[in-house]
RODO-2510 file (C-alpha; in nm, 4 decimals, decimal comma):
residues 262
     n   res          X          Y          Z
     1     x     4,1722    -1,6400     2,1063
     2     x     3,9155    -1,8766     1,9633
     3     x     3,6794    -1,8236     2,2543
     4     x     3,7270    -1,4468     2,2434
     5     x     3,6653    -1,4494     1,8686
     6     x     3,3405    -1,6391     1,9178
     7     x     3,2269    -1,3916     2,1807
     8     x     3,2985    -1,0997     1,9478
     9     x     3,1017    -1,2663     1,6694
    10     x     2,8111    -1,3321     1,9047
    11     x     2,8151    -0,9683     2,0146
    12     x     2,8121    -0,8554     1,6513
    13     x     2,5106    -1,0763     1,5847
    14     x     2,3371    -0,9449     1,8957
    15     x     2,4014    -0,5834     1,7961
    16     x     2,2695    -0,6502     1,4451
    17     x     1,9610    -0,8206     1,5869
    18     x     1,8977    -0,5276     1,8204
    19     x     1,9519    -0,2807     1,5359
    20     x     1,6860    -0,4551     1,3263
    21     x     1,4448    -0,4629     1,6199
    22     x     1,4953    -0,0925     1,6947
    23     x     1,4450    -0,0101     1,3257
    24     x     1,1251    -0,2152     1,3171
    25     x     0,9860    -0,0475     1,6276
    26     x     1,0823     0,2952     1,4953
    27     x     0,9143     0,2225     1,1609
    28     x     0,5972     0,1048     1,3344
    29     x     0,5917     0,4245     1,5376
    30     x     0,6386     0,6425     1,2285
    31     x     0,3538     0,4670     1,0452
    32     x     0,1257     0,5028     1,3457
    33     x     0,2019     0,8752     1,3591
    34     x     0,1535     0,9038     0,9824
    35     x    -0,1941     0,7551     0,9980
    36     x    -0,2974     0,9576     1,3021
    37     x    -0,1723     1,2753     1,1331
    38     x    -0,3785     1,1788     0,8287
    39     x    -0,6820     1,1671     1,0566
    40     x    -0,6115     1,5086     1,2069
    41     x    -0,5718     1,6718     0,8644
    42     x    -0,8880     1,4977     0,7445
    43     x    -1,0829     1,6291     1,0451
    44     x    -1,0297     1,9881     0,9327
    45     x    -1,0582     1,9272     0,5573
    46     x    -0,6913     2,0081     0,5020
    47     x    -0,7007     1,8086     0,1827
    48     x    -0,3776     1,9417     0,0294
    49     x    -0,1909     1,8194     0,3358
    50     x    -0,3716     1,4854     0,3094
    51     x    -0,2694     1,4381    -0,0544
    52     x     0,0930     1,5153     0,0325
    53     x     0,0948     1,2171     0,2707
    54     x     0,0597     0,9787    -0,0255
    55     x     0,3494     0,8193    -0,2114
    56     x     0,4453     0,9277    -0,5624
    57     x     0,4685     0,5605    -0,6611
    58     x     0,2698     0,4390    -0,9646
    59     x     0,0998     0,1791    -0,7444
    60     x    -0,0498     0,4381    -0,5083
    61     x    -0,4283     0,4386    -0,4724
    62     x    -0,7276     0,5081    -0,2480
    63     x    -1,0164     0,2602    -0,2360
    64     x    -1,3307     0,4326    -0,1116
    65     x    -1,6950     0,3170    -0,1260
    66     x    -1,6967     0,1375    -0,4583
    67     x    -1,4177     0,3273    -0,6329
    68     x    -1,0410     0,3056    -0,6695
    69     x    -0,8543     0,6317    -0,7306
    70     x    -0,5132     0,5521    -0,8799
    71     x    -0,1802     0,7307    -0,8528
    72     x    -0,1254     1,0726    -0,7004
    73     x    -0,3546     1,2322    -0,9609
    74     x    -0,6438     1,0068    -0,8607
    75     x    -0,5804     1,0724    -0,4923
    76     x    -0,5929     1,4479    -0,5569
    77     x    -0,9126     1,4081    -0,7575
    78     x    -1,0863     1,2416    -0,4631
    79     x    -0,9786     1,4824    -0,1909
    80     x    -0,9404     1,8126    -0,3774
    81     x    -1,2068     1,7818    -0,6466
    82     x    -1,4709     1,5622    -0,4837
    83     x    -1,4494     1,6158    -0,1080
    84     x    -1,3406     1,9807    -0,0911
    85     x    -1,6255     2,1253    -0,3036
    86     x    -1,8811     1,9008    -0,1301
    87     x    -1,7840     1,9793     0,2274
    88     x    -1,5966     2,3117     0,2400
    89     x    -1,6834     2,5025    -0,0797
    90     x    -1,3569     2,4046    -0,2474
    91     x    -1,1213     2,5606     0,0073
    92     x    -0,8351     2,3936     0,1905
    93     x    -0,9438     2,3954     0,5538
    94     x    -1,2671     2,4008     0,7548
    95     x    -1,5763     2,6132     0,7127
    96     x    -1,7701     2,7506     1,0077
    97     x    -2,0318     2,5159     1,1498
    98     x    -1,9304     2,1945     0,9698
    99     x    -1,8097     1,8961     1,1770
   100     x    -1,6075     1,6080     1,0314
   101     x    -1,4130     1,4349     1,3104
   102     x    -1,2340     1,1032     1,2474
   103     x    -1,1078     0,9187     1,5553
   104     x    -0,8333     0,6758     1,4471
   105     x    -0,7625     0,3841     1,6789
   106     x    -0,6831     0,0137     1,7386
   107     x    -0,3722     0,0146     1,5199
   108     x    -0,2059    -0,3128     1,4169
   109     x     0,1076    -0,2436     1,2113
   110     x     0,3418    -0,4975     1,0537
   111     x     0,6626    -0,4130     0,8674
   112     x     0,7341    -0,6450     0,5760
   113     x     1,0669    -0,8257     0,5518
   114     x     1,1909    -0,5840     0,2829
   115     x     1,1858    -0,3043     0,5426
   116     x     1,0408    -0,0693     0,2810
   117     x     0,6712    -0,1588     0,2843
   118     x     0,4235    -0,2275     0,5629
   119     x     0,0611    -0,3104     0,6384
   120     x    -0,1637    -0,1408     0,8912
   121     x    -0,5143    -0,2041     1,0190
   122     x    -0,6967     0,0817     1,1919
   123     x    -1,0497     0,1511     1,3082
   124     x    -1,2212     0,4834     1,2384
   125     x    -1,5201     0,6369     1,4152
   126     x    -1,6523     0,9489     1,2474
   127     x    -1,8979     1,2090     1,3746
   128     x    -2,0135     1,4608     1,1154
   129     x    -2,2760     1,7213     1,0411
   130     x    -2,3707     2,0861     1,0464
   131     x    -2,4720     2,3237     1,3241
   132     x    -2,8270     2,4546     1,3078
   133     x    -2,6971     2,8101     1,2649
   134     x    -2,5621     2,7291     0,9156
   135     x    -2,8440     2,5098     0,7875
   136     x    -2,9610     2,7840     0,5501
   137     x    -2,6154     2,8622     0,4107
   138     x    -2,4362     2,5261     0,3951
   139     x    -2,5540     2,3138     0,0965
   140     x    -2,5875     2,0051     0,3187
   141     x    -2,8551     2,1867     0,5188
   142     x    -2,9189     2,0521     0,8678
   143     x    -2,7595     1,7086     0,8892
   144     x    -2,5739     1,4973     1,1437
   145     x    -2,4489     1,1421     1,1164
   146     x    -2,2121     0,8768     1,2478
   147     x    -1,9854     0,6442     1,0510
   148     x    -1,7742     0,3470     1,1511
   149     x    -1,5168     0,1687     0,9381
   150     x    -1,1886    -0,0184     0,9132
   151     x    -0,8744     0,0596     0,7163
   152     x    -0,6502    -0,2142     0,5787
   153     x    -0,3699    -0,0026     0,4372
   154     x    -0,0262    -0,0466     0,2875
   155     x     0,2603     0,1956     0,3388
   156     x     0,5868     0,2524     0,1544
   157     x     0,9124     0,4223     0,2489
   158     x     1,0140     0,6792    -0,0139
   159     x     1,3501     0,8521     0,0273
   160     x     1,3570     0,7426     0,3903
   161     x     1,0065     0,8747     0,4685
   162     x     0,7022     0,6556     0,5313
   163     x     0,4024     0,7485     0,3145
   164     x     0,0549     0,6121     0,2478
   165     x     0,0749     0,3748    -0,0475
   166     x    -0,2557     0,1883    -0,0758
   167     x    -0,5418     0,3105     0,1420
   168     x    -0,8373     0,0712     0,1559
   169     x    -1,1285     0,1968     0,3617
   170     x    -1,4238    -0,0287     0,4421
   171     x    -1,7141     0,1628     0,6029
   172     x    -1,9058    -0,0717     0,8335
   173     x    -2,2063     0,1449     0,9046
   174     x    -2,3676     0,4874     0,8845
   175     x    -2,6313     0,6200     1,1195
   176     x    -2,8261     0,9350     1,1852
   177     x    -2,8922     1,0541     1,5386
   178     x    -3,2670     1,0440     1,4788
   179     x    -3,2954     0,6957     1,3239
   180     x    -2,9801     0,5229     1,4464
   181     x    -2,8197     0,2523     1,2334
   182     x    -3,1151     0,0126     1,2354
   183     x    -3,3287     0,2326     1,0088
   184     x    -3,0564     0,3552     0,7756
   185     x    -3,1120     0,3201     0,4009
   186     x    -2,8253     0,1750     0,1940
   187     x    -2,6387     0,4565     0,0203
   188     x    -2,8278     0,7201     0,2201
   189     x    -2,5175     0,9158     0,3199
   190     x    -2,2548     0,8254     0,0584
   191     x    -2,3695     0,6546    -0,2647
   192     x    -2,1698     0,3877    -0,4467
   193     x    -1,9745     0,5050    -0,7499
   194     x    -2,0950     0,3680    -1,0843
   195     x    -1,9146     0,5867    -1,3409
   196     x    -1,5406     0,6307    -1,3779
   197     x    -1,3150     0,9203    -1,4697
   198     x    -1,3255     1,1039    -1,7121
   199     x    -1,6969     1,0364    -1,7748
   200     x    -1,7440     1,1352    -1,4120
   201     x    -1,5083     1,4308    -1,3657
   202     x    -1,4536     1,3538    -0,9967
   203     x    -1,5029     0,9790    -1,0231
   204     x    -1,2633     0,6912    -0,9588
   205     x    -1,0307     0,5366    -1,2136
   206     x    -1,1920     0,1989    -1,1487
   207     x    -1,5160     0,0714    -0,9998
   208     x    -1,4317    -0,2121    -0,7628
   209     x    -1,6011    -0,5499    -0,7621
   210     x    -1,6679    -0,5766    -0,3906
   211     x    -1,9101    -0,3340    -0,2284
   212     x    -1,9827    -0,3191     0,1418
   213     x    -2,2186    -0,1067     0,3464
   214     x    -2,4337    -0,1844     0,6503
   215     x    -2,6224    -0,4181     0,6987
   216     x    -2,3436    -0,6148     0,5278
   217     x    -2,1412    -0,7582     0,8175
   218     x    -1,8736    -0,9576     0,6356
   219     x    -1,5285    -0,9496     0,7918
   220     x    -1,2669    -0,7253     0,6360
   221     x    -0,9784    -0,9734     0,5898
   222     x    -0,6803    -0,9395     0,8202
   223     x    -0,3380    -0,8735     0,6672
   224     x    -0,1867    -1,0718     0,9550
   225     x    -0,2080    -1,4330     1,0679
   226     x    -0,3465    -1,5414     1,4050
   227     x    -0,0769    -1,4603     1,6648
   228     x    -0,1054    -1,7996     1,8372
   229     x    -0,2049    -2,0511     1,5674
   230     x    -0,0242    -1,8833     1,2777
   231     x    -0,3286    -1,9431     1,0578
   232     x    -0,5402    -1,7116     0,8458
   233     x    -0,9151    -1,6960     0,9113
   234     x    -1,0966    -1,9295     0,6699
   235     x    -1,2835    -1,7627     0,3847
   236     x    -1,6189    -1,9104     0,4875
   237     x    -1,5732    -1,7639     0,8345
   238     x    -1,5305    -1,4186     0,6793
   239     x    -1,8766    -1,4432     0,5200
   240     x    -2,2053    -1,3410     0,6832
   241     x    -2,5081    -1,5587     0,6004
   242     x    -2,8546    -1,4643     0,7106
   243     x    -2,9746    -1,6190     1,0360
   244     x    -3,0594    -1,9871     0,9863
   245     x    -2,9235    -2,0077     0,6310
   246     x    -2,6134    -2,1972     0,5135
   247     x    -2,2977    -2,0004     0,4443
   248     x    -2,3125    -2,1011     0,0772
   249     x    -2,6152    -1,8736     0,0310
   250     x    -2,4248    -1,5636     0,1441
   251     x    -2,2065    -1,3170    -0,0427
   252     x    -1,8479    -1,4335    -0,1039
   253     x    -1,5731    -1,3386     0,1372
   254     x    -1,4158    -0,9985     0,0956
   255     x    -1,0557    -0,9799    -0,0208
   256     x    -0,7690    -0,7360     0,0162
   257     x    -0,6697    -0,8041    -0,3451
   258     x    -0,7302    -0,5329    -0,6050
   259     x    -1,0631    -0,6432    -0,7500
   260     x    -1,2247    -0,4661    -1,0443
   261     x    -1,5820    -0,4851    -1,1655
   262     x    -1,6151    -0,6204    -1,5195
***
């Protein structure tokens, strides 16, 4: 009986271990689908659908090019009040002749031990612009550009459904077709935010301390440790000094913490 009892206990432990592993894999798959669906809605300026992907939690925010938009109200302000009027005349959905494709890829997702929150790193490659046939009617005129960036996001499970909790987008570079990325002016496509809501009606709730646009090549910190060594990348190795200059002369390492400009 003792041996049989031990075998039963071992089987129970094995089943529980397998249950946890299946749950983890299922959660990773749901988060991957959530982020990819976010990209598809974003492609077609379906901003109401985008906002609905965010959690109702008080800690929810979007961090985008110098600004942090807090809670669901701030998220809606960014997508519905800033992006929609700028790109699609305030409607929910595309307008004829305007391109805004976001390829989402290279996902690395990790579920935290609480089983209710997770981290995800994704790469985005965006192609955007207008067709020549609408250059006289679309307020952007004739324009076409590329953008590359990395997300380091956090996700939360609300009522059994995974939602975007903290979206942190770091754009690496912008480029026009004519000039490429080498001749791009800083802030040429999307300027940094300097004024907050309500002074700026569509502005962020906070202006963040760390700003990053090409030619800044600092590393966006990784939410995960090295898979072999178990170590985090050293802060100095995340920095990007100019050629031939010591690292101490360069900008400080970026952080995933919630910085705020004084």
